[in-house]
C-alpha positions in Angstrom: -8.1 25.7 22.4 -8.7 23.6 25.5 -7.1 26.3 27.6 -9.1 29.3 26.4 -12.8 28.6 25.6 -13.3 32.1 24.2 -10.5 31.6 21.7 -11.8 28.2 20.8 -15.2 29.6 20.1 -13.9 32.4 17.9 -11.8 30.0 15.9 -14.7 27.6 15.5 -16.8 30.4 14.0 -14.1 31.1 11.5 -13.8 27.4 10.5 -17.5 27.0 10.3 -17.8 30.1 8.0 -15.1 28.6 5.8 -16.8 25.3 5.6 -20.2 26.9 4.8 -18.6 29.1 2.0 -16.8 26.2 0.4 -19.9 23.9 0.6 -22.0 26.7 -1.0 -19.4 27.0 -3.8 -19.4 23.2 -4.4 -23.2 23.2 -4.5 -23.2 26.0 -7.1 -20.6 24.0 -9.1 -22.7 20.9 -9.0 -25.8 22.9 -10.2 -23.7 24.5 -13.0 -22.4 21.1 -14.1 -18.8 22.0 -13.2 -18.5 19.5 -10.3 -19.6 15.9 -10.4 -23.1 15.2 -9.0 -21.8 12.4 -6.7 -19.6 14.9 -4.7 -20.7 15.8 -1.2 -20.4 19.5 -0.5 -20.1 18.9 3.2 -17.3 16.3 2.8 -15.4 18.5 0.4 -15.6 21.6 2.7 -14.6 19.6 5.8 -11.6 18.1 3.9 -10.5 21.5 2.4 -10.6 23.3 5.8 -8.9 20.5 7.6 -6.2 20.2 4.9 -5.6 24.0 4.9 -5.3 24.1 8.7 -2.8 21.1 8.5 -0.8 22.8 5.7 -0.5 26.0 7.7 0.7 24.1 10.8 3.2 21.9 9.0 4.5 24.9 7.0 5.1 26.8 10.2 6.9 23.8 11.7 9.0 23.3 8.6 9.8 27.0 8.4 9.9 26.6 4.6 7.3 27.8 2.0 8.1 24.9 -0.3 5.9 22.6 1.7 3.0 25.0 1.3 3.6 25.2 -2.4 3.5 21.4 -2.8 0.5 21.1 -0.5 -1.3 23.7 -2.6 -0.6 21.7 -5.7 -2.0 18.7 -4.0 -5.2 20.6 -3.1 -5.5 21.8 -6.7 -5.1 18.2 -7.9 -8.0 17.1 -5.5 -10.2 19.9 -6.9 -9.4 18.9 -10.4 -10.5 15.3 -9.5 -14.0 16.4 -8.6 -14.6 18.3 -11.8 -17.5 17.1 -14.0 
């Protein structure tokens, strides 16, 4: 990213879109009573996007899909923890 500003900008748009979509889904879940009212949509979306990006990088480094499976389970556990 620091080498190619155009690349950084394009990636930033993707991450921003992901965060907006997740935050919107969390807001709907709160309104529908599926997610606790004390949950911050912005915090959840920032965490989920950062976690996913980290999982992809670590899985590439490990060259093993088992890490991604375990991390996915952890992400699902987190989502379960914010249920109403």
